[in-house]
C-alpha positions as CSV (number, residue, x, y, z in Angstrom):
1,M,88.7,154.9,17.3
2,A,90.3,152.4,19.3
3,A,94.0,151.6,20.1
4,G,95.5,149.2,22.6
5,G,91.9,149.3,24.5
6,S,91.8,153.0,24.9
7,Y,89.5,155.3,22.8
8,S,89.2,158.7,21.2
9,I,86.2,160.8,21.8
10,V,86.1,164.0,19.9
11,E,83.5,166.4,19.0
12,Y,83.4,167.6,15.1
13,F,82.4,171.2,14.4
14,G,81.2,171.7,10.7
15,G,80.3,175.1,8.9
16,D,81.3,177.2,6.0
17,D,81.8,180.2,7.7
18,G,85.4,181.6,7.7
19,Y,87.2,183.0,10.7
20,R,89.7,185.6,11.6
21,C,93.3,184.6,10.5
22,G,95.8,184.5,13.0
23,Y,98.7,185.0,10.3
24,C,97.5,187.7,7.7
25,K,94.7,189.1,10.2
26,H,92.0,188.8,7.4
27,E,88.5,188.9,9.2
28,N,86.9,185.8,7.6
29,G,89.7,184.0,5.3
30,N,90.6,181.4,7.7
31,F,89.0,177.9,6.6
32,S,89.6,174.8,8.3
33,H,88.3,171.7,9.8
34,G,88.2,171.3,13.6
35,M,87.1,169.2,16.2
36,W,87.3,169.3,20.3
37,S,88.9,166.3,21.6
38,H,87.8,165.3,25.1
39,T,90.4,162.4,25.1
40,M,92.8,161.0,22.3
41,T,95.3,157.9,21.9
42,V,98.7,158.8,20.8
43,Q,98.4,156.9,17.5
44,D,95.2,158.5,16.4
45,Y,96.8,161.7,16.7
46,Q,99.8,160.5,14.9
47,D,97.5,159.3,12.6
48,L,95.9,163.1,12.1
49,I,99.1,165.1,11.9
50,D,100.1,162.4,9.2
51,R,97.1,163.9,7.3
52,G,97.7,167.6,8.0
53,W,96.0,168.3,11.4
54,R,97.3,169.8,14.5
55,R,96.1,170.4,17.9
56,S,96.0,173.6,20.1
57,G,95.1,172.6,23.7
58,K,92.6,170.0,22.9
59,Y,91.3,172.0,19.9
60,V,92.3,169.8,16.6
61,Y,92.2,171.2,13.4
62,K,93.3,171.2,9.7
63,P,93.3,174.0,7.2
64,I,91.5,173.8,4.1
65,M,94.3,174.5,1.6
66,N,92.3,175.5,-1.6
67,K,90.1,177.9,0.5
68,T,92.0,179.4,3.6
69,C,93.8,182.6,3.0
70,C,97.3,181.1,4.5
71,P,97.6,177.6,3.5
72,Q,99.7,175.9,6.3
73,Y,102.0,173.0,5.2
74,T,102.9,170.2,7.8
75,I,106.7,170.1,7.7
76,R,109.3,167.4,9.2
77,C,112.7,166.0,9.0
78,H,114.1,162.7,9.5
79,A,116.3,163.3,12.9
80,L,118.4,160.6,11.8
81,N,119.3,162.1,8.6
82,F,120.1,165.5,10.0
83,H,123.5,167.3,9.7
84,P,123.8,170.9,11.5
85,S,124.8,173.5,8.9
86,K,127.1,176.4,9.5
87,T,124.4,178.5,11.3
88,H,123.5,175.8,13.6
89,K,126.9,175.1,14.7
90,K,127.5,178.9,15.0
91,T,124.2,178.7,17.1
92,L,125.2,175.9,19.5
93,K,128.9,177.6,20.0
94,R,127.2,181.0,21.0
95,V,125.5,179.3,23.5
96,N,128.2,177.0,24.9
97,K,130.4,180.4,25.0
98,F,128.2,181.8,27.3
99,L,127.9,178.5,29.4
100,S,131.7,178.3,29.8
101,K,132.5,182.1,29.9
102,G,129.3,184.1,30.7
103,E,129.8,186.2,27.2
104,M,126.5,187.3,26.3
105,P,126.5,188.1,22.3
106,V,125.2,191.1,21.1
107,E,121.3,191.3,20.3
108,R,120.7,189.7,16.8
109,C,117.5,190.1,14.3
110,D,116.9,186.7,12.5
111,E,113.1,187.8,11.5
112,G,111.2,185.2,13.6
113,H,114.5,182.6,13.2
114,D,115.0,182.6,17.2
115,G,112.1,182.0,19.9
116,E,109.1,182.2,17.4
117,P,106.7,179.4,18.6
118,M,107.1,176.1,16.9
119,N,103.2,176.7,16.3
120,S,102.9,180.1,16.1
121,V,99.2,180.6,15.3
122,H,96.6,181.4,18.5
123,E,93.6,179.8,17.6
124,E,90.9,182.3,17.5
125,G,87.6,180.9,17.1
126,V,88.4,178.7,14.2
127,R,85.4,176.5,13.0
128,P,85.7,174.1,9.7
129,P,83.2,173.3,7.0
130,P,81.7,169.7,7.0
131,E,84.1,168.1,4.7
132,D,85.8,164.7,5.6
133,P,88.3,165.3,8.1
134,L,90.5,162.4,7.5
135,K,91.0,163.0,3.3
136,T,94.4,163.7,2.6
137,D,94.6,167.0,0.5
138,H,97.3,169.5,-0.6
139,S,98.5,169.3,3.0
140,E,100.8,166.6,2.9
141,I,103.6,166.0,4.9
142,Q,106.5,168.1,3.1
143,D,110.1,166.1,4.2
144,I,112.8,168.8,4.6
145,T,116.5,168.3,3.2
146,T,118.7,168.6,6.1
147,S,122.3,168.5,4.5
148,L,122.1,171.9,3.2
149,D,123.7,175.0,4.4
150,T,121.4,178.0,5.0
151,E,124.1,180.5,4.0
152,S,124.4,179.5,0.7
153,S,121.1,178.0,-0.4
154,N,119.6,181.4,0.6
155,S,122.2,183.8,-0.9
156,T,121.1,186.3,-3.2
157,P,123.1,186.6,-6.6
158,R,124.8,190.0,-7.0
159,E,123.6,192.0,-9.7
160,D,125.5,192.3,-12.8
161,A,127.5,195.4,-12.9
162,A,126.2,198.5,-15.1
163,P,127.6,198.4,-18.5
164,A,130.0,201.1,-19.2
165,S,128.9,204.0,-21.2
166,A,129.2,203.8,-24.8
167,E,130.1,207.4,-25.6
168,K,133.6,208.5,-26.9
169,T,135.3,211.7,-25.9
170,S,136.6,213.3,-29.1
171,N,140.2,213.1,-27.7
172,V,140.7,209.5,-27.8
173,T,142.1,207.6,-31.0
174,V,141.0,204.3,-31.2
175,K,143.4,202.3,-32.9
176,P,143.2,199.0,-34.7
177,G,143.7,195.8,-32.9
178,K,146.3,193.4,-33.9
179,G,143.6,190.2,-33.2
180,A,144.0,187.1,-31.2
181,D,147.9,186.2,-30.3
182,S,147.7,182.6,-32.0
183,S,150.5,181.4,-29.5
184,R,148.1,181.8,-26.6
185,P,145.3,179.5,-25.7
186,L,141.6,180.5,-26.5
187,C,139.9,182.4,-23.6
188,R,137.5,180.0,-21.6
189,K,134.6,180.9,-19.2
190,A,135.5,179.9,-15.7
191,K,132.5,177.9,-15.0
192,D,133.9,175.8,-18.0
193,I,137.4,175.3,-16.3
194,R,135.7,174.6,-12.8
195,K,133.6,171.8,-14.6
196,E,136.5,170.4,-16.1
197,K,138.5,170.1,-13.2
198,R,135.6,168.5,-11.3
199,L,135.4,165.8,-14.0
200,Q,139.2,165.3,-13.6
201,K,139.0,164.9,-9.6
202,E,135.9,162.3,-10.3
203,Q,138.1,160.2,-12.8
204,L,141.3,160.3,-10.5
205,K,139.1,159.2,-7.6
206,Q,137.4,156.2,-9.9
207,Q,140.9,155.3,-11.1
208,E,141.8,155.1,-7.7
209,T,139.4,153.1,-6.3
210,V,140.0,150.5,-9.4
211,S,143.7,150.3,-8.8
212,S,143.3,149.7,-4.6
213,S,143.7,146.4,-3.4
214,P,140.7,144.1,-2.7
215,S,141.3,143.9,0.9
216,P,138.8,146.1,3.1
217,A,140.1,149.9,3.4
218,P,141.2,150.7,7.0
219,S,138.7,152.9,9.1
220,K,139.3,156.2,9.1
221,S,140.3,157.8,12.4
222,S,137.7,159.6,14.9
223,S,139.3,162.9,14.2
224,N,138.4,162.7,10.6
225,Q,134.9,161.7,11.1
226,P,132.1,164.5,10.9
227,K,131.0,165.6,14.1
228,S,127.3,164.3,15.1
229,L,125.0,167.0,16.5
230,E,125.5,165.3,19.7
231,E,129.3,166.6,20.2
232,F,128.5,169.8,18.8
233,I,125.8,170.5,21.7
234,T,128.5,169.6,24.1
235,E,131.4,171.0,22.7
236,Y,133.8,173.6,24.0
237,L,132.2,173.0,27.3
238,P,134.4,172.4,30.0
239,N,134.3,170.4,33.0
240,D,133.3,173.5,35.1
241,P,131.6,175.8,33.4
242,L,130.3,179.4,34.6
243,H,127.0,178.6,34.2
244,R,124.9,175.2,34.7
245,L,122.6,174.3,32.0
246,E,119.9,171.3,32.8
247,V,117.2,169.9,30.5
248,R,114.4,168.5,32.2
249,L,111.6,166.7,30.9
250,V,108.7,166.5,32.7
251,P,105.3,165.2,31.7
252,V,102.2,167.4,31.5
253,S,100.4,166.3,34.8
254,F,99.2,167.9,37.9
255,E,99.9,164.7,39.4
256,D,103.4,164.5,38.7
257,P,105.6,166.3,41.6
258,D,108.3,167.5,39.1
259,F,105.3,169.4,36.7
260,L,103.7,170.9,40.0
261,A,107.2,171.9,41.5
262,S,107.9,174.1,38.5
263,Y,104.0,175.3,37.8
264,K,104.4,178.9,39.2
265,Q,107.5,179.4,37.6
266,S,106.6,178.2,34.0
267,V,103.2,180.3,33.9
268,A,105.2,183.5,35.2
269,L,107.8,182.9,32.4
270,Y,105.2,182.2,29.7
271,A,103.3,185.5,30.5
272,R,106.5,187.4,30.4
273,Y,107.6,185.8,26.8
274,Q,103.7,186.4,25.7
275,M,104.1,190.4,26.7
276,T,107.2,190.9,25.7
277,V,108.0,189.1,22.5
278,H,104.4,188.7,21.1
279,G,102.7,192.5,22.9
280,D,100.1,190.5,24.6
281,A,98.2,192.2,27.2
282,P,98.3,190.3,30.8
283,S,94.7,189.5,30.4
284,E,95.3,187.4,27.3
285,C,98.7,185.4,29.1
286,G,97.3,184.5,32.6
287,E,97.4,181.2,34.2
288,S,94.0,180.2,32.7
289,E,95.6,180.8,29.1
290,F,98.8,179.1,29.9
291,K,96.6,176.1,31.0
292,R,94.3,176.0,28.2
293,F,97.0,176.3,25.5
294,L,100.1,174.4,26.8
295,C,98.8,172.2,29.6
296,D,95.6,170.8,28.6
297,S,96.2,168.1,26.2
298,P,94.0,165.6,24.9
299,L,96.6,162.8,24.7
300,E,96.6,160.0,27.1
301,A,100.0,158.8,28.6
302,E,101.0,155.6,27.0
303,T,103.8,153.1,27.4
304,A,104.4,150.0,24.9
305,P,107.0,147.3,25.3
306,D,108.9,148.7,22.3
307,G,108.3,152.6,22.9
308,P,110.5,155.0,24.7
309,D,111.7,154.7,28.1
310,V,109.7,158.0,29.1
311,G,106.2,157.2,27.4
312,Y,103.8,158.7,24.8
313,G,102.4,161.6,25.7
314,S,102.3,165.6,26.1
315,F,105.5,167.1,28.2
316,H,107.5,170.2,28.7
317,Q,111.3,170.2,28.4
318,Q,112.6,172.7,30.7
319,Y,115.9,174.4,30.4
320,W,117.3,175.2,33.9
321,L,119.9,177.9,33.7
322,D,121.4,177.8,37.3
323,G,118.5,176.9,39.1
324,R,115.9,178.7,37.4
325,I,114.1,177.9,34.0
326,V,114.9,180.0,31.2
327,A,112.9,178.3,28.4
328,V,110.5,175.4,28.0
329,G,109.6,173.5,25.1
330,V,106.2,171.8,24.8
331,L,106.3,168.5,23.2
332,D,104.0,165.7,22.4
333,I,106.0,162.3,22.1
334,L,104.1,159.8,19.7
335,P,104.7,156.6,17.9
336,S,106.3,157.6,14.9
337,C,107.8,161.3,16.2
338,V,108.5,164.0,18.6
339,S,105.9,166.8,17.4
340,S,107.1,170.4,18.8
341,V,104.0,172.2,19.9
342,Y,105.5,175.6,21.1
343,L,108.3,177.3,22.7
344,Y,108.4,180.1,25.2
345,Y,111.8,181.4,26.7
346,H,112.9,184.6,29.1
347,P,113.4,187.5,26.8
348,D,116.6,188.5,28.4
349,F,118.5,185.6,26.6
350,S,117.0,186.4,23.3
351,S,120.4,187.0,21.6
352,L,121.3,183.0,22.6
353,S,119.1,182.0,19.7
354,L,116.8,180.0,22.0
355,G,114.3,179.1,19.3
356,T,117.2,177.6,16.9
357,Y,119.0,176.4,20.0
358,S,116.1,174.2,21.7
359,A,115.1,172.8,18.1
360,L,118.5,171.7,17.9
361,R,118.2,169.9,21.4
362,E,114.7,168.7,20.4
363,I,116.2,167.1,17.2
364,G,118.8,165.5,19.2
365,F,116.5,164.3,21.9
366,T,114.3,162.3,18.8
367,R,117.5,160.6,18.0
368,Q,118.2,159.5,21.6
369,L,114.6,158.2,21.6
370,Q,114.7,156.5,18.3
371,Q,117.6,154.2,19.9
372,Q,115.2,153.0,22.2
373,S,112.3,152.7,19.7
374,P,113.5,152.4,16.1
375,K,110.1,153.8,14.7
376,L,110.3,156.8,16.2
377,A,112.8,159.0,14.0
378,Y,110.9,162.0,12.9
379,Y,110.9,165.6,14.3
380,Y,107.7,167.5,13.7
381,L,107.9,171.4,13.8
382,G,104.1,172.3,13.0
383,F,102.9,174.4,10.5
384,Y,104.8,176.1,7.9
385,V,103.1,179.2,6.3
386,H,105.1,180.4,3.0
387,S,103.6,184.1,3.2
388,C,104.4,184.2,7.1
389,P,107.7,185.9,7.8
390,K,107.9,184.6,11.1
391,M,107.7,181.2,9.9
392,R,111.1,181.4,7.6
393,Y,113.5,180.1,10.5
394,K,111.6,176.8,10.2
395,V,112.9,176.1,6.5
396,M,116.1,178.1,7.5
397,L,116.7,175.7,10.3
398,L,116.1,172.3,8.5
399,R,117.7,173.2,5.0
């Protein structure tokens, strides 16, 4: 494959054997296509993830949806259509309250909502059967509705109260009723009353629209306009906060001075996160594993006249708190999207919901890039596995 004079070089792996699943731990239930990517253009990878592929380091794979034990769906949201819910606003307010006053919230349990990796599976020797790797199947991209509030959409209706006992005591005399009072209106269900009120309001609005003058309506004041995501990110932050948070984007390149200067600190933070949050042994999260998983990328850095100023490729978005890194989001910037690869953070700050917070910042970052490159408008969260509790935060985040 060729794109702009560059080529993608991949080595396809075939086979019918199943391998251990990183989600349900089935010993041989994981079936997927897979290929080792020696080098890949950003456009070729964009085409692949639009067909349900994802990368882990330089290994690029696609689940066989009708065969694998845990089907994995690619999900994304249109960044410009995203509206933060009440839960999102609370998360942003919680972080800003900590930055401005130093108040650390009480530890919370969100069932994977916070701090779980954006692509949480660690590939363990996944190899695919020899099927058409570019054939689109059930793993088509799932667009997420972004305007619903998770607190209302995920609520469980209360069970009906137990019926009263029909048994009557012997000392109670039941008197015959007088029947309905014709002077009073008939009883109506509450939902019918609410429906009628809604219809009346809609009719009133239509009448006001028709009766209004044809001249353009005056623009609403800025106070009546809904706040943007960017405004919520900086809301309640004083000019001189107690803690300073700086978000830096550095390309994943050992030739980049900023990446090199922060490399050792990033490795140490990754190891601490993996051991504390995921229970990895020190041998499983050393420098070589960090480099293979989060630094080795097949994507070639590219720039384009109509692309973003930072260019395309793989990046680390670092969150610096008072001069030290407390979280890192690994991102791929592609022609049509920002793709989230992984997130790791300092466990001491888990109560700040850094998983949700960083995802909101990444959506804001996608919106920023879209102003420079109009076709770059989507934010990809990686795979979603419905049966995996740790994946619930992805849908909760963007519903």
